[in-house]
C-alpha positions as CSV (number, residue, x, y, z in Angstrom):
1,M,-36.6,-109.4,-35.8
2,R,-38.4,-106.4,-34.3
3,T,-38.2,-107.5,-30.7
4,F,-35.6,-109.3,-28.7
5,S,-37.9,-110.3,-25.8
6,N,-37.6,-114.0,-25.0
7,K,-35.3,-114.5,-28.0
8,V,-32.3,-116.8,-27.4
9,V,-29.1,-115.0,-28.4
10,A,-25.7,-116.6,-28.6
11,I,-22.8,-114.1,-28.4
12,T,-19.1,-114.9,-28.8
13,G,-16.4,-112.7,-27.2
14,A,-18.9,-111.7,-24.6
15,G,-16.3,-111.3,-21.8
16,S,-15.8,-107.6,-22.4
17,G,-16.2,-104.8,-25.0
18,I,-18.9,-104.9,-27.6
19,G,-19.9,-108.5,-26.6
20,R,-20.6,-107.5,-23.0
21,A,-22.4,-104.3,-24.0
22,L,-24.7,-106.3,-26.4
23,A,-25.4,-108.9,-23.7
24,L,-26.4,-106.2,-21.2
25,Q,-28.7,-104.4,-23.6
26,L,-30.3,-107.6,-24.7
27,A,-30.8,-108.7,-21.1
28,A,-32.6,-105.4,-20.4
29,E,-34.9,-106.3,-23.3
30,G,-35.7,-109.7,-22.0
31,S,-33.5,-111.9,-24.1
32,R,-32.1,-115.3,-23.0
33,L,-28.4,-115.3,-23.4
34,A,-25.8,-117.9,-24.3
35,L,-22.5,-116.1,-23.7
36,S,-19.1,-117.4,-24.6
37,D,-15.5,-116.3,-24.4
38,V,-12.1,-117.9,-24.1
39,N,-11.8,-115.9,-20.8
40,I,-14.3,-117.7,-18.6
41,D,-13.9,-115.3,-15.7
42,G,-14.8,-112.3,-18.0
43,V,-17.8,-114.0,-19.5
44,S,-19.0,-115.3,-16.1
45,E,-19.0,-111.7,-14.9
46,T,-21.0,-110.6,-18.0
47,A,-23.5,-113.4,-17.3
48,A,-23.8,-112.4,-13.7
49,Q,-24.5,-108.8,-14.7
50,C,-27.2,-110.0,-17.1
51,Q,-28.8,-112.2,-14.4
52,S,-28.9,-109.3,-12.0
53,V,-31.5,-107.6,-14.3
54,G,-33.6,-110.8,-14.4
55,S,-32.3,-112.3,-17.7
56,L,-31.5,-116.0,-18.1
57,A,-27.8,-116.0,-19.0
58,R,-25.3,-118.8,-19.1
59,A,-21.5,-118.5,-19.5
60,Y,-19.5,-120.9,-21.6
61,K,-15.7,-121.1,-22.2
62,L,-15.1,-121.3,-25.9
63,D,-12.1,-121.0,-28.3
64,V,-14.0,-120.1,-31.5
65,A,-11.0,-121.3,-33.6
66,D,-11.5,-124.8,-32.3
67,R,-14.2,-126.3,-34.6
68,E,-14.8,-129.4,-32.4
69,A,-15.2,-127.2,-29.3
70,F,-17.6,-125.0,-31.3
71,K,-19.7,-128.1,-32.3
72,D,-19.9,-129.1,-28.6
73,H,-20.8,-125.5,-27.7
74,C,-23.6,-125.4,-30.3
75,S,-25.0,-128.6,-28.9
76,A,-24.8,-127.3,-25.3
77,V,-26.7,-124.1,-26.2
78,I,-29.5,-126.1,-27.8
79,E,-29.6,-128.5,-24.9
80,D,-29.7,-125.6,-22.4
81,F,-32.1,-123.3,-24.2
82,G,-34.0,-125.5,-26.6
83,S,-33.5,-123.2,-29.6
84,V,-31.5,-120.2,-30.8
85,N,-32.8,-117.1,-32.6
86,M,-29.7,-114.9,-33.1
87,L,-26.0,-115.5,-33.3
88,V,-23.4,-112.7,-32.9
89,N,-20.0,-113.7,-34.0
90,N,-18.1,-111.0,-32.2
91,A,-14.9,-112.6,-30.9
92,G,-11.8,-111.0,-32.4
93,V,-8.1,-110.3,-31.9
94,A,-5.5,-108.0,-33.4
95,L,-2.0,-108.4,-34.8
96,G,0.4,-105.6,-35.8
97,A,3.1,-106.8,-38.3
98,D,4.2,-106.2,-41.9
99,V,4.0,-109.2,-44.2
100,L,7.7,-109.6,-44.3
101,D,8.0,-109.7,-40.5
102,M,4.9,-111.6,-39.6
103,N,5.4,-115.2,-38.4
104,W,3.1,-118.0,-39.4
105,E,2.0,-118.9,-35.9
106,D,0.6,-115.4,-35.3
107,F,-1.0,-115.3,-38.8
108,D,-2.7,-118.7,-38.1
109,W,-3.8,-117.5,-34.6
110,L,-5.5,-114.4,-36.0
111,M,-7.2,-116.1,-38.9
112,G,-8.4,-118.9,-36.7
113,I,-10.3,-116.5,-34.4
114,N,-11.2,-113.6,-36.7
115,F,-12.3,-115.6,-39.8
116,W,-12.7,-119.3,-39.0
117,G,-14.4,-118.4,-35.7
118,V,-17.0,-116.5,-37.7
119,A,-17.3,-119.3,-40.2
120,N,-17.5,-122.0,-37.6
121,G,-20.2,-120.3,-35.6
122,T,-22.3,-119.4,-38.7
123,K,-22.2,-122.8,-40.3
124,L,-22.9,-124.7,-37.0
125,F,-25.7,-122.5,-35.8
126,L,-27.4,-121.7,-39.1
127,P,-29.7,-124.8,-39.3
128,K,-31.0,-124.0,-35.8
129,L,-31.5,-120.3,-36.7
130,I,-33.5,-121.3,-39.8
131,E,-35.5,-123.8,-37.6
132,S,-36.4,-121.0,-35.2
133,G,-38.5,-119.3,-37.9
134,D,-37.1,-115.9,-36.8
135,G,-33.4,-115.9,-37.0
136,H,-30.5,-113.4,-37.5
137,V,-26.8,-113.7,-38.0
138,V,-24.6,-110.8,-37.0
139,N,-20.9,-111.1,-38.1
140,V,-18.5,-108.4,-36.8
141,S,-16.0,-107.4,-39.5
142,S,-14.2,-104.0,-39.1
143,V,-13.5,-100.7,-40.7
144,F,-10.4,-102.6,-41.9
145,G,-12.8,-104.8,-43.8
146,L,-13.5,-101.8,-45.9
147,M,-10.0,-100.4,-46.4
148,A,-6.5,-102.1,-46.1
149,I,-4.0,-100.5,-43.8
150,P,-0.2,-101.1,-43.7
151,S,0.9,-103.4,-40.8
152,Q,-2.6,-104.9,-40.7
153,S,-2.4,-107.4,-43.6
154,A,-3.5,-110.4,-41.5
155,Y,-6.3,-108.4,-39.8
156,N,-7.4,-107.0,-43.2
157,A,-7.4,-110.4,-44.7
158,A,-9.7,-111.8,-42.0
159,K,-12.0,-108.9,-41.9
160,F,-12.4,-108.6,-45.7
161,A,-13.1,-112.4,-45.6
162,V,-15.8,-111.9,-43.0
163,R,-17.4,-109.2,-45.2
164,G,-17.4,-111.4,-48.3
165,F,-18.6,-114.5,-46.4
166,T,-21.4,-112.6,-44.7
167,E,-22.6,-110.8,-47.9
168,A,-22.8,-114.1,-49.7
169,L,-24.7,-115.6,-46.8
170,R,-27.3,-112.9,-46.9
171,Q,-28.0,-113.5,-50.5
172,E,-28.2,-117.2,-50.0
173,M,-30.8,-116.7,-47.3
174,R,-32.9,-114.5,-49.6
175,I,-32.6,-117.0,-52.5
176,G,-33.6,-119.9,-50.3
177,R,-36.4,-117.8,-48.6
178,H,-35.0,-118.8,-45.3
179,P,-36.3,-116.8,-42.2
180,V,-32.9,-115.5,-41.3
181,G,-31.6,-111.9,-41.5
182,V,-27.9,-111.3,-42.0
183,T,-25.9,-108.2,-41.0
184,C,-22.2,-107.4,-41.4
185,V,-20.9,-104.9,-38.8
186,H,-18.0,-102.6,-39.5
187,P,-16.9,-100.9,-36.3
188,G,-14.3,-98.1,-36.3
189,G,-12.3,-97.4,-33.2
190,I,-14.1,-98.8,-30.2
191,K,-12.9,-98.5,-26.6
192,T,-12.3,-102.2,-26.0
193,N,-9.4,-104.4,-24.9
194,I,-8.4,-105.4,-28.4
195,A,-5.3,-103.3,-28.4
196,R,-4.2,-104.6,-25.0
197,N,-4.4,-108.2,-26.2
198,A,-2.9,-107.7,-29.6
199,R,0.2,-109.6,-30.8
200,G,3.2,-108.1,-32.5
201,V,3.0,-104.8,-30.8
202,E,6.1,-105.2,-28.7
203,A,8.2,-105.8,-31.8
204,I,7.4,-102.4,-33.3
205,G,6.8,-100.1,-30.3
206,D,5.9,-99.4,-26.7
207,L,2.7,-101.4,-25.9
208,G,1.7,-99.2,-23.0
209,K,2.0,-96.0,-25.1
210,M,0.2,-97.7,-28.0
211,V,-2.7,-98.7,-25.8
212,E,-3.0,-95.2,-24.4
213,H,-2.9,-93.8,-28.0
214,F,-5.6,-96.2,-29.1
215,D,-7.8,-95.3,-26.2
216,R,-7.5,-91.6,-27.1
217,I,-8.3,-92.0,-30.8
218,A,-11.1,-94.7,-30.3
219,L,-14.2,-92.6,-31.0
220,T,-17.0,-94.9,-29.9
221,T,-18.0,-96.7,-26.7
222,P,-19.0,-100.4,-26.7
223,E,-22.5,-99.3,-25.5
224,R,-23.0,-97.1,-28.5
225,A,-21.7,-99.8,-30.8
226,A,-24.1,-102.3,-29.3
227,S,-27.0,-99.9,-29.7
228,A,-26.1,-99.4,-33.4
229,I,-25.9,-103.2,-34.0
230,L,-29.3,-103.9,-32.4
231,K,-30.9,-101.1,-34.4
232,G,-29.4,-102.6,-37.5
233,V,-30.8,-106.0,-36.7
234,R,-34.3,-104.5,-36.1
235,H,-34.2,-103.0,-39.5
236,N,-32.5,-106.0,-41.1
237,K,-29.7,-103.9,-42.5
238,P,-27.1,-105.7,-44.6
239,R,-24.3,-103.4,-43.3
240,V,-23.9,-101.4,-40.1
241,L,-21.1,-98.8,-39.9
242,I,-20.2,-97.8,-36.4
243,G,-18.5,-94.5,-35.7
244,P,-17.6,-91.5,-37.8
245,D,-14.3,-93.1,-38.7
246,A,-16.1,-96.1,-40.2
247,R,-18.4,-93.8,-42.2
248,G,-15.3,-91.8,-43.4
249,F,-13.5,-95.0,-44.5
250,D,-16.6,-96.1,-46.4
251,V,-16.9,-92.7,-48.2
252,I,-13.2,-92.7,-49.2
253,T,-13.3,-96.2,-50.7
254,R,-16.5,-95.4,-52.6
255,V,-15.2,-92.1,-54.0
256,V,-11.6,-92.9,-54.9
257,G,-11.8,-96.7,-55.2
258,P,-8.5,-98.6,-55.0
259,R,-6.5,-95.4,-55.4
260,Y,-7.0,-94.9,-51.7
261,Q,-3.8,-97.0,-51.4
262,D,-1.8,-94.2,-53.1
263,I,-3.1,-91.8,-50.4
264,N,-2.6,-94.1,-47.5
265,A,1.1,-95.1,-48.2
266,P,2.6,-91.6,-47.8
267,L,0.3,-90.9,-44.8
268,A,1.5,-94.1,-43.1
269,R,5.1,-93.2,-43.8
270,L,4.5,-89.8,-42.1
271,G,2.7,-91.5,-39.2
272,Y,5.7,-93.9,-38.7
273,A,8.0,-90.8,-38.5
274,I,5.8,-89.1,-36.0
275,G,5.5,-92.3,-34.0
276,R,9.3,-92.8,-33.9
277,K,9.8,-89.2,-32.8
278,S,7.3,-89.5,-30.0
279,G,8.6,-92.8,-28.8
280,L,5.5,-94.7,-29.7
281,L,7.4,-96.7,-32.3
282,R,10.9,-98.2,-32.3
283,S,13.6,-96.3,-34.3
284,E,13.9,-99.2,-36.8
285,T,10.3,-99.1,-37.7
286,P,10.1,-98.3,-41.5
């Protein structure tokens, strides 16, 4: 997919962050946009911004974890646009909790959105992407789909799953000679709302301070992330690493393999101590 002009692109999680930035950049290139988000006000604002530059954009309310709702959404997109060329499974949430402390409700909530949302969208839209003759699937994993981090077991599980699912899909498309490119995206720290909307944070520390800390260490803007993703699609890259932190994580896992865990654990323990001292984390945090 060398050009995005007049292509129909469906983007989940388009109410803010990377999803909104992708929508605006695609609108500027003449794409027609099916934008969805659980936050209808946010995605409606994104659609309005895209329409202001002359793009055809529609906003849909969608909980990606709800498979029946996703089926209806897919049907609505085809009815409204006639076809679809590219799907970006971008919707995602965060959860901070150790395995011992994590409750099942939060675990299911995260997996429903971060993994099943990707699987739902891919499987439901894939026949239409093949039918288009020029399709592409973009699934957003994470830097935490390259390396596991303490307190992020659920997030790691979902993002590693997205990576495996997407890499298998790419091979299947090649074996079947289907006209669909597949790209897995691994963003590092991006200045989005994901930390503000995370679950489990209040149990281990000060949410306000953690959001401020995240915003300071997030190295990449959504706009730069979106540009990197679209460049990856144009070149049909199997993997897109976004930000110096993502590239660093990739190098570490390649060089030291699973022994990175022996390095991470003491660093995490030191980080907990610093966090407790600064008031970022509660005193009872390990």
